[in-house]
C-alpha positions as CSV (number, residue, x, y, z in Angstrom):
1,X,15.8,22.9,-19.6
2,X,16.9,23.9,-23.1
3,X,15.6,22.3,-26.2
4,X,19.0,20.8,-26.9
5,X,19.0,19.1,-23.5
6,X,15.7,17.4,-24.2
7,X,17.2,15.3,-27.0
8,X,17.4,11.7,-25.9
9,X,19.2,8.6,-27.0
10,X,17.8,5.3,-28.1
11,X,19.2,3.5,-25.1
12,X,16.6,3.2,-22.3
13,X,17.3,5.1,-19.1
14,X,18.2,3.2,-15.9
15,X,15.3,2.1,-13.8
16,X,16.4,4.4,-10.9
17,X,17.0,7.4,-13.1
18,X,15.4,10.8,-12.4
19,X,12.2,11.9,-14.2
20,X,13.0,13.4,-17.5
21,X,16.2,11.3,-18.0
22,X,17.8,12.1,-21.4
23,X,19.3,8.6,-21.6
24,X,22.7,7.3,-20.8
25,X,24.1,7.6,-24.4
26,X,22.8,11.1,-25.0
27,X,25.4,13.8,-25.6
28,X,23.8,15.6,-22.6
29,X,24.0,12.5,-20.4
30,X,25.1,13.5,-16.8
31,X,25.0,17.2,-17.8
32,X,21.3,18.0,-18.3
33,X,19.3,19.7,-15.6
34,X,17.3,16.5,-15.0
35,X,20.5,14.7,-14.1
36,X,21.0,16.7,-10.9
37,X,21.0,14.3,-7.9
38,X,20.6,11.2,-10.1
39,X,22.6,8.2,-8.7
40,X,23.8,7.5,-12.2
41,X,25.0,11.0,-13.0
42,X,28.7,10.3,-12.5
43,X,28.7,7.2,-14.7
44,X,26.7,9.0,-17.4
45,X,28.9,12.1,-17.4
46,X,32.1,10.0,-17.7
47,X,30.9,8.7,-21.1
48,X,31.3,5.1,-20.0
49,X,27.6,4.3,-20.9
50,X,28.2,5.4,-24.5
51,X,30.8,2.7,-25.1
52,X,29.2,-0.2,-27.1
53,X,29.4,-3.5,-25.2
54,X,30.9,-6.0,-27.7
55,X,28.7,-8.6,-26.1
56,X,25.7,-7.0,-27.8
57,X,26.8,-8.2,-31.2
58,X,27.3,-11.7,-29.8
59,X,23.8,-11.7,-28.3
60,X,22.4,-10.6,-31.6
61,X,24.2,-13.4,-33.4
62,X,23.3,-16.1,-30.9
63,X,19.6,-15.2,-30.8
64,X,19.2,-14.3,-34.5
65,X,17.2,-17.5,-35.0
66,X,14.9,-16.9,-32.1
67,X,11.6,-15.3,-33.4
68,X,10.1,-14.2,-30.1
69,X,11.6,-13.3,-26.7
70,X,9.3,-13.0,-23.7
71,X,10.3,-11.9,-20.2
72,X,8.2,-13.1,-17.2
73,X,8.3,-10.5,-14.5
74,X,6.8,-9.6,-11.1
75,X,7.8,-7.2,-8.5
76,X,6.7,-9.6,-5.8
77,X,8.2,-13.0,-4.9
78,X,5.9,-16.0,-4.4
79,X,3.3,-15.0,-6.9
80,X,4.0,-17.9,-9.3
81,X,6.3,-16.5,-12.0
82,X,8.2,-19.7,-12.4
83,X,5.0,-21.8,-12.3
84,X,3.5,-19.6,-15.1
85,X,6.7,-19.5,-17.1
86,X,7.1,-23.2,-17.0
87,X,3.5,-24.0,-17.9
88,X,3.6,-21.4,-20.7
89,X,6.7,-23.2,-22.1
90,X,5.0,-26.6,-21.7
91,X,1.8,-25.4,-23.5
92,X,3.6,-23.7,-26.4
93,X,5.7,-26.8,-27.0
94,X,3.2,-29.6,-26.3
95,X,-0.2,-28.1,-27.2
96,X,0.9,-25.7,-30.0
97,X,3.9,-27.7,-31.4
98,X,6.3,-24.8,-31.3
99,X,10.1,-24.8,-30.7
100,X,10.6,-23.3,-27.2
101,X,13.4,-22.4,-25.0
102,X,13.2,-21.5,-21.3
103,X,15.9,-19.5,-19.7
104,X,16.0,-19.3,-15.9
105,X,17.8,-16.1,-14.7
106,X,16.8,-16.4,-11.1
107,X,20.4,-16.9,-10.0
108,X,19.8,-17.3,-6.3
109,X,16.6,-19.3,-6.5
110,X,16.7,-21.5,-9.6
111,X,13.6,-23.7,-9.3
112,X,12.9,-24.2,-13.0
113,X,14.8,-27.5,-13.2
114,X,12.5,-29.0,-10.6
115,X,9.3,-27.6,-12.2
116,X,10.3,-28.9,-15.6
117,X,11.2,-32.4,-14.3
118,X,14.9,-32.0,-14.9
119,X,16.5,-32.3,-11.5
120,X,19.9,-33.9,-11.6
121,X,20.6,-33.0,-15.2
122,X,23.8,-31.3,-16.3
123,X,24.7,-28.8,-19.0
124,X,27.0,-30.1,-21.8
125,X,29.3,-28.0,-23.8
126,X,30.1,-28.2,-27.5
127,X,32.0,-26.2,-30.1
128,X,28.8,-24.1,-30.5
129,X,28.5,-23.3,-26.8
130,X,26.4,-24.6,-23.9
131,X,23.7,-27.0,-24.9
132,X,20.3,-26.6,-23.2
133,X,18.9,-29.5,-21.3
134,X,15.9,-30.9,-23.2
135,X,12.5,-31.9,-21.8
136,X,11.4,-32.9,-25.4
137,X,12.9,-32.4,-28.8
138,X,11.2,-29.0,-29.0
139,X,11.6,-27.8,-25.4
140,X,15.0,-26.8,-24.1
141,X,15.9,-25.4,-20.7
142,X,18.9,-23.5,-19.3
143,X,19.4,-22.7,-15.6
144,X,22.2,-22.3,-13.1
145,X,20.5,-25.0,-11.2
146,X,22.1,-27.5,-13.7
147,X,25.5,-26.3,-12.7
148,X,25.3,-26.6,-8.9
149,X,27.1,-29.6,-7.3
150,X,24.2,-29.9,-4.9
151,X,20.7,-28.6,-5.5
152,X,20.6,-27.2,-1.9
153,X,23.8,-25.2,-2.4
154,X,23.3,-21.4,-1.9
155,X,24.4,-19.0,-4.6
156,X,25.9,-16.1,-2.7
157,X,26.9,-13.7,-5.4
158,X,27.0,-9.9,-5.8
159,X,25.4,-8.1,-8.7
160,X,28.4,-8.0,-11.1
161,X,28.9,-11.8,-10.9
162,X,25.1,-12.3,-11.5
163,X,25.3,-10.0,-14.5
164,X,28.3,-11.9,-15.8
165,X,26.4,-15.2,-15.8
166,X,23.3,-13.6,-17.5
167,X,25.6,-12.3,-20.2
168,X,27.1,-15.8,-20.6
169,X,23.6,-17.3,-20.8
170,X,22.8,-14.9,-23.7
171,X,26.1,-15.3,-25.5
172,X,27.1,-18.9,-24.9
173,X,23.9,-21.0,-25.0
174,X,23.3,-22.6,-28.4
175,X,19.5,-22.5,-28.7
176,X,19.3,-23.0,-32.4
177,X,16.0,-22.1,-34.1
178,X,13.3,-21.2,-31.7
179,X,9.8,-19.8,-32.0
180,X,9.8,-18.6,-28.4
181,X,12.5,-17.9,-25.8
182,X,10.8,-17.5,-22.4
183,X,13.0,-15.8,-19.7
184,X,12.0,-16.5,-16.1
185,X,13.3,-13.7,-13.8
186,X,13.6,-13.3,-10.0
187,X,11.3,-10.8,-8.1
188,X,12.1,-7.2,-8.0
189,X,13.6,-4.5,-10.4
190,X,17.3,-5.0,-9.8
191,X,20.5,-5.9,-11.6
192,X,19.2,-9.1,-13.2
193,X,16.3,-7.3,-14.8
194,X,18.3,-4.4,-16.0
195,X,20.9,-6.7,-17.6
196,X,18.4,-8.9,-19.4
197,X,16.3,-6.0,-20.7
198,X,19.3,-4.0,-21.9
199,X,21.0,-6.9,-23.6
200,X,17.8,-8.0,-25.3
201,X,16.6,-4.5,-26.3
202,X,20.0,-3.3,-27.5
203,X,21.2,-6.6,-28.8
204,X,18.5,-8.5,-30.6
205,X,15.1,-7.1,-29.6
206,X,12.4,-8.4,-27.2
207,X,8.7,-8.8,-27.8
208,X,7.8,-7.7,-24.2
209,X,6.9,-8.9,-20.7
210,X,4.2,-10.9,-19.1
211,X,3.7,-9.6,-15.6
212,X,2.4,-12.0,-13.0
213,X,0.6,-11.0,-9.8
214,X,-1.8,-12.4,-7.1
215,X,-5.0,-10.5,-6.3
216,X,-4.1,-9.0,-2.9
217,X,-2.7,-5.5,-2.4
218,X,0.5,-6.7,-0.7
219,X,1.4,-8.2,-4.1
220,X,0.0,-5.6,-6.4
221,X,1.8,-2.7,-4.7
222,X,5.1,-4.3,-5.8
223,X,3.8,-5.3,-9.2
224,X,2.9,-1.7,-9.9
225,X,6.6,-0.9,-9.4
226,X,7.4,-3.6,-12.0
227,X,4.9,-2.1,-14.4
228,X,6.6,1.3,-13.9
229,X,10.0,-0.4,-14.5
230,X,8.7,-1.6,-17.8
231,X,7.5,1.9,-18.7
232,X,10.8,3.5,-17.8
233,X,12.9,0.9,-19.7
234,X,10.6,0.9,-22.7
235,X,9.7,-2.7,-22.3
236,X,6.3,-3.5,-23.8
237,X,3.9,-5.2,-21.4
238,X,2.1,-8.0,-23.4
239,X,-0.2,-8.5,-20.5
240,X,-0.9,-9.0,-16.8
241,X,-1.8,-12.5,-15.4
242,X,-3.7,-12.9,-12.2
243,X,-2.4,-16.0,-10.5
244,X,-4.0,-17.8,-7.5
245,X,-7.3,-16.3,-8.4
246,X,-9.4,-18.3,-6.0
247,X,-9.1,-21.9,-4.9
248,X,-10.9,-24.3,-7.2
249,X,-11.2,-28.0,-6.1
250,X,-13.7,-30.8,-6.7
251,X,-16.2,-31.0,-3.8
252,X,-15.4,-34.7,-3.3
253,X,-11.7,-33.8,-2.7
254,X,-12.7,-31.7,0.4
255,X,-12.5,-32.8,4.0
256,X,-15.4,-31.9,6.3
257,X,-15.0,-31.4,10.0
258,X,-17.9,-31.4,12.5
259,X,-18.8,-28.8,15.1
260,X,-17.3,-25.5,16.0
261,X,-13.7,-25.4,17.1
262,X,-13.7,-25.7,20.9
263,X,-11.0,-25.5,23.5
264,X,-10.6,-26.7,27.1
265,X,-9.1,-24.9,30.1
266,X,-10.0,-27.7,32.6
267,X,-6.4,-28.7,33.0
268,X,-5.4,-25.9,35.3
269,X,-2.3,-27.8,36.4
270,X,-0.8,-26.7,33.1
271,X,0.1,-23.0,33.6
272,X,1.7,-20.3,31.5
273,X,4.0,-19.1,34.3
274,X,4.9,-15.9,32.5
275,X,1.2,-14.7,32.8
276,X,-0.1,-17.0,35.4
277,X,-2.9,-18.2,33.1
278,X,-4.0,-21.7,32.3
279,X,-2.8,-23.1,29.0
280,X,-5.7,-23.6,26.5
281,X,-5.7,-27.0,24.9
282,X,-7.4,-27.3,21.5
283,X,-10.0,-30.1,21.1
284,X,-9.8,-31.8,17.7
285,X,-12.9,-31.6,15.5
286,X,-14.5,-34.8,14.4
287,X,-13.9,-35.8,10.7
288,X,-17.3,-35.9,9.1
289,X,-16.1,-36.3,5.5
290,X,-17.6,-39.8,4.9
291,X,-20.9,-38.8,6.5
292,X,-21.2,-35.6,4.4
293,X,-20.4,-37.3,1.1
294,X,-22.8,-40.1,1.9
295,X,-25.6,-37.6,2.7
296,X,-24.9,-35.6,-0.5
297,X,-24.9,-38.9,-2.5
298,X,-28.3,-39.7,-1.2
299,X,-29.7,-36.3,-2.0
300,X,-28.3,-36.0,-5.5
301,X,-25.3,-38.0,-6.7
302,X,-24.4,-35.3,-9.2
303,X,-23.6,-32.9,-6.4
304,X,-20.3,-34.8,-5.9
305,X,-19.2,-33.6,-9.4
306,X,-19.5,-29.9,-8.4
307,X,-16.4,-27.7,-8.1
308,X,-15.9,-25.6,-5.0
309,X,-14.4,-22.1,-5.2
310,X,-13.0,-19.9,-2.4
311,X,-11.2,-16.6,-2.5
312,X,-8.0,-17.5,-0.6
313,X,-6.5,-14.1,-1.6
314,X,-9.4,-11.6,-1.8
315,X,-8.9,-9.0,-4.5
316,X,-8.0,-5.5,-3.4
317,X,-10.2,-2.9,-5.0
318,X,-10.7,-3.7,-8.7
319,X,-7.9,-6.3,-8.5
320,X,-5.3,-7.0,-11.1
321,X,-7.7,-6.4,-13.9
322,X,-8.3,-2.9,-12.7
323,X,-4.5,-2.4,-12.2
324,X,-3.9,-3.4,-15.8
325,X,-6.5,-0.9,-17.0
326,X,-5.0,1.8,-14.9
327,X,-1.6,1.2,-16.6
328,X,-3.3,0.8,-20.0
329,X,-1.9,-2.7,-20.6
330,X,-3.8,-5.9,-21.5
331,X,-5.2,-8.2,-18.9
332,X,-4.6,-11.8,-20.1
333,X,-6.8,-13.6,-17.6
334,X,-7.1,-15.4,-14.2
335,X,-5.4,-18.6,-13.3
336,X,-7.0,-20.4,-10.3
337,X,-5.1,-21.8,-7.3
338,X,-5.5,-25.4,-8.2
339,X,-4.0,-28.4,-6.3
340,X,-3.5,-30.2,-9.6
341,X,-1.3,-27.4,-10.8
342,X,0.8,-27.7,-7.6
343,X,1.1,-31.4,-8.2
344,X,2.1,-30.9,-11.8
345,X,4.9,-28.5,-10.8
346,X,6.1,-30.9,-8.1
347,X,6.2,-33.8,-10.5
348,X,7.8,-31.7,-13.3
349,X,5.1,-32.2,-15.9
350,X,2.5,-30.0,-17.7
351,X,-0.9,-29.3,-16.1
352,X,-2.6,-30.6,-19.3
353,X,-0.7,-33.9,-18.9
354,X,-1.2,-34.2,-15.2
355,X,-4.9,-33.2,-14.9
356,X,-6.5,-32.6,-18.4
357,X,-9.9,-32.2,-16.7
358,X,-8.7,-29.5,-14.4
359,X,-10.6,-26.2,-14.7
360,X,-7.2,-24.5,-14.7
361,X,-6.3,-26.1,-18.0
362,X,-8.8,-24.0,-19.9
363,X,-7.9,-20.9,-18.0
364,X,-4.2,-21.4,-18.8
365,X,-4.9,-22.1,-22.5
366,X,-6.9,-18.8,-22.8
367,X,-3.9,-16.9,-21.3
368,X,-1.5,-18.7,-23.6
369,X,-3.6,-17.7,-26.6
370,X,-3.5,-14.1,-25.3
371,X,0.3,-14.3,-25.3
372,X,0.3,-15.7,-28.8
373,X,-2.0,-12.9,-30.0
374,X,0.2,-10.4,-28.2
375,X,3.2,-11.5,-30.1
376,X,1.2,-11.8,-33.3
377,X,2.0,-15.5,-33.8
378,X,-1.2,-17.1,-35.0
379,X,-2.2,-20.4,-33.5
380,X,-2.0,-23.3,-35.9
381,X,0.6,-21.9,-38.3
382,X,3.7,-23.9,-39.2
383,X,6.9,-22.9,-37.5
384,X,9.0,-21.8,-40.4
385,X,7.3,-20.5,-43.5
386,X,3.9,-21.2,-44.9
387,X,2.5,-20.6,-48.3
388,X,0.6,-17.4,-48.8
389,X,-1.8,-18.9,-51.3
390,X,-0.2,-17.0,-54.2
391,X,2.8,-19.2,-54.8
392,X,5.0,-17.1,-52.4
393,X,6.0,-17.6,-48.8
394,X,4.6,-15.8,-45.8
395,X,6.9,-15.3,-42.8
396,X,5.6,-15.7,-39.3
């Protein structure tokens, strides 16, 4: 490749671009040697990618008063992105007193309204655009879930229509002044992710991404793809969060069952005709909970205050922390699999409000502080401007 071909543009390459992509707005886009065989070659060569989307200026104007924009990502579904995004929003607003917005761009699975306690709410429109639905005065939420006639309705849309709604969320929602805009995304590295990253990076800037995973390899193998997506698109990774890092429950919340699990084949009249074998009937274990708790109380009453931990999802290799080190990105911490956290999400409240004594509260707060440090917003500062001690003003 000639030296002239290596010149790149400021626009990030598509996530599915070839290695050595010169960028879609480069003068060599679609023509460089590295473009051969790329699925985007035809579009890049046509010059279409060089045209400036007029929506970028609108996004820049609409989000001009938003100080920090965070994207919550994960290549895997079911790892707790929405749980984390919502609890992060609750914590920043309630524990740190910041102005926070939460944008749900999971078009086909919008669960943010439920987790934020806003089921049944509707979006209202004003001259300034769509108004977020507010949990508190300093915590607003926007989701397609507010626009569905029935919360069980399926959203069956192709990529262009999803991208159109994401653009509308960024150009039409009147957030006002915010310290943080948190964007909850669907799993994967598809249209929604490309749209949100490109509009933010080219329109108004973005602080980076928080990447959520669980400890097992079946999750991390997809999360590694997400980390590579961030690398390819130039999206800074603020940190990796290990969710469901072991089950933590109070001992007295457990149920105890006596004896090994046994089965009976005495009822030979019940047959599996396909294999000519007797059907095995399970015999229920005896509930020993009361007896066990009584015995522990007699031995030492303080034993009932112990917490019990179990690795529901055993970590693969060095786990998410090792994965973060391999990609040279920060590891923000571990969030346990806590029934109190599940109950908080089901009831649409913050974990700190639902169960302030939960061990997950401290774990979550440490992660939140890591996010604040990663975006260089010091805990405890006022939202707008504070005096610098010399008669001037220091901006956040």
